[in-house]
C-alpha positions in Angstrom: -8.1 -0.6 -16.2 -5.4 -3.0 -15.0 -2.1 -3.0 -17.1 -1.7 -6.2 -18.8 1.3 -8.2 -17.8 3.1 -7.4 -20.8 2.7 -3.9 -20.3 4.2 -4.5 -16.7 7.1 -6.3 -18.1 8.0 -3.4 -20.4 7.4 -0.8 -17.6 9.8 -3.0 -15.5 12.4 -3.7 -18.1 12.4 0.3 -18.8 12.7 1.0 -15.1 15.8 -1.6 -15.2 17.1 -0.4 -18.1 17.5 3.0 -16.8 18.7 1.9 -13.4 21.3 -1.0 -15.3 22.8 2.1 -17.6 23.5 4.2 -14.7 25.2 1.4 -12.9 27.1 0.4 -16.0 28.2 4.1 -16.3 29.3 4.5 -12.7 30.8 0.9 -12.2 32.4 1.1 -16.1 33.8 4.6 -15.3 35.5 3.2 -12.6 36.7 0.2 -14.0 38.3 2.5 -16.6 40.3 4.8 -14.0 41.6 2.1 -12.1 42.4 -0.6 -14.5 42.8 1.5 -17.7 40.8 0.5 -21.3 42.9 -2.4 -22.4 43.1 -3.4 -26.0 39.7 -1.9 -27.3 39.9 1.3 -26.0 38.1 3.7 -23.6 34.4 3.9 -25.3 34.3 0.2 -26.5 34.9 -0.8 -22.8 32.5 1.5 -21.6 29.7 0.7 -23.8 29.8 -2.7 -23.3 29.7 -2.5 -19.5 26.8 -0.2 -19.7 25.2 -2.5 -22.2 25.5 -5.9 -20.3 24.6 -4.1 -16.9 21.5 -2.7 -18.8 20.4 -5.9 -20.1 20.7 -7.3 -16.9 18.8 -5.3 -14.9 15.9 -4.7 -17.7 15.6 -8.5 -17.7 15.3 -9.2 -14.1 13.4 -5.9 -13.3 10.7 -7.1 -16.1 10.3 -10.5 -14.3 10.0 -9.3 -11.1 7.7 -6.8 -12.2 5.5 -9.7 -13.4 6.0 -12.0 -10.5 5.1 -8.9 -8.5 1.6 -8.4 -10.1 0.4 -11.4 -9.8 1.2 -11.4 -6.3 -0.7 -8.4 -5.9 -3.7 -9.8 -7.7 -4.0 -12.7 -5.2 -4.2 -10.3 -2.2 -7.5 -9.8 -0.8 -7.2 -6.2 1.1 -10.8 -5.9 2.5 -10.1 -8.9 4.4 -6.8 -7.9 5.5 -8.1 -4.2 6.6 -10.7 -6.0 8.8 -7.5 -7.7 10.5 -6.2 -4.4 11.7 -6.7 -2.2 14.6 -5.6 1.0 16.1 -2.6 0.7 18.2 -2.5 2.4 21.7 0.8 3.6 20.9 -0.2 6.5 19.0 -3.0 5.8 17.1 -1.1 3.8 14.0 -2.7 1.3 12.2 -1.2 -2.3 12.6 -2.4 -5.6 12.0 -3.6 -8.1 14.5 -1.7 -11.0 12.7 1.0 -11.0 10.3 0.1 -10.5 6.7 1.3 -14.0 5.3 -0.8 -15.8 8.2 -3.9 -14.1 7.4 -3.0 -15.3 3.4 -2.5 -18.5 4.6 -6.3 -18.1 6.7 -7.4 -17.1 3.3 -6.2 -20.1 1.4 -7.6 -22.4 3.5 -11.0 -20.7 3.8 -11.0 -21.1 -0.1 -9.8 -24.8 0.1 -12.7 -25.5 2.4 -15.5 -24.1 -0.1 
């Protein structure tokens, strides 16, 4: 069973939060070493940097996960595999047409029906 869009958004937010936390630690630590803590102190300055980068990355990754899941549902992989052939250069599979062209052809066929 496919996960719902909300579940995909949660997973994207968790991944983005993890990445944002690590990047906030790195950039916040670098900023503290370079510029000093200012009036708030070391811990508060680092915490604010980590929280803001975590929230930003989590938000954008959640949105990106939902958009990507909608895009993946629209692709007809069976017809895309029919447009593949073996290359004479080493036997790897290559498209006879770029995937975007295949998707445009599918949309045209759906509109004609």
